[in-house]
C-alpha positions in Angstrom: 46.5 118.1 69.2 46.9 120.1 65.7 50.5 122.5 65.9 49.7 125.7 63.3 52.8 126.8 61.9 53.0 129.9 59.0 53.8 127.1 55.9 52.3 124.1 57.2 50.5 122.5 60.2 51.0 118.8 61.6 48.8 116.4 63.8 49.0 113.0 64.6 46.8 110.6 62.7 47.1 107.2 64.5 50.0 106.6 66.3 53.2 107.0 64.3 51.8 108.5 61.7 51.8 112.2 61.5 49.4 114.3 58.6 51.0 117.2 57.4 49.3 120.1 55.6 51.5 122.1 53.4 49.9 125.8 53.4 51.3 126.8 49.6 54.1 128.9 50.6 57.5 128.6 49.5 59.8 126.9 52.0 62.6 127.8 53.2 65.9 126.0 54.9 64.6 127.7 58.1 60.9 126.2 57.5 62.0 122.5 56.6 64.4 122.8 60.1 61.1 123.4 62.1 59.0 120.7 59.7 61.6 118.2 60.8 62.2 119.5 64.3 57.9 118.8 64.8 58.9 115.2 62.8 60.9 114.6 65.6 59.4 115.5 68.2 56.1 113.6 66.9 58.4 110.5 67.0 59.9 110.8 70.5 62.7 108.7 69.6 61.3 106.5 67.1 61.1 106.3 63.4 57.5 107.8 62.0 55.5 108.1 58.7 53.9 111.0 57.5 51.0 111.8 55.0 51.5 115.3 53.1 48.8 117.1 51.4 49.7 119.8 49.0 47.0 122.4 47.6 49.7 123.5 45.0 53.5 122.2 44.1 55.8 124.4 46.1 58.8 124.7 44.5 62.1 124.1 46.7 65.2 126.2 46.6 68.5 123.6 46.6 69.5 124.7 50.1 66.0 122.9 51.3 66.8 120.4 48.7 69.9 119.4 50.1 68.4 119.6 53.7 66.1 117.0 53.0 67.9 114.8 51.1 70.6 114.8 53.6 71.3 112.5 56.8 68.2 113.8 59.0 65.0 112.6 57.4 66.3 108.5 57.1 66.9 108.9 61.1 63.2 110.0 61.6 61.1 108.4 59.0 60.3 105.2 57.3 58.0 106.2 54.8 56.5 109.4 53.5 52.9 109.6 51.2 52.0 112.5 49.6 48.1 113.2 48.5 47.9 115.4 45.8 43.8 116.1 44.2 44.7 117.6 41.3 46.5 115.5 38.1 49.1 118.2 37.0 50.1 118.5 40.5 50.4 115.0 40.8 52.7 114.4 37.6 55.2 117.2 38.2 55.6 115.9 41.9 56.5 112.3 40.8 58.9 113.7 38.2 60.3 116.0 40.4 61.0 113.0 43.0 62.2 111.1 39.9 64.9 113.1 39.2 65.3 113.9 43.2 67.5 111.3 45.6 64.9 109.7 47.5 66.1 108.4 50.8 63.0 108.0 52.0 60.1 105.4 50.3 57.8 108.1 49.1 55.0 107.8 46.6 52.1 110.0 45.5 48.6 109.6 45.9 45.2 110.7 44.6 43.5 110.0 48.0 44.0 109.6 51.7 42.2 106.5 52.1 44.7 104.9 49.6 47.9 106.8 51.3 47.2 105.6 54.5 46.7 102.2 53.1 50.1 102.1 52.3 51.4 103.8 55.2 50.3 100.8 57.3 52.1 98.4 54.8 55.0 100.3 55.1 54.7 100.2 59.1 53.9 96.6 58.9 57.4 95.9 56.8 58.8 98.1 59.3 58.1 95.8 62.3 59.0 92.6 60.8 
């Protein structure tokens, strides 16, 4: 079942992996909290992985970044794959991730197939 929100949509790809599609609209703290509330609902008490797609790079403000780098995301997620087709956007995201704390394993890909392969590997490692 797909749930649609003003800044993103979320659906289940397979058990334990949610698909989040960002709509290219800047997300403030309210929207980020809404996103993590939905991730928590999908997990139903268990950590999940997410596959994120971006149409373009969406800058975040300091308050939002503090929340994403905080205590809640690692309690809900074991991995986050980011799919970006544009090379320029992919490079910007990799630089952004390099300079911002990452408490949840994250990786940028150019295809959903490669991202799903990595998420499944991360799921197996989590289960070991």
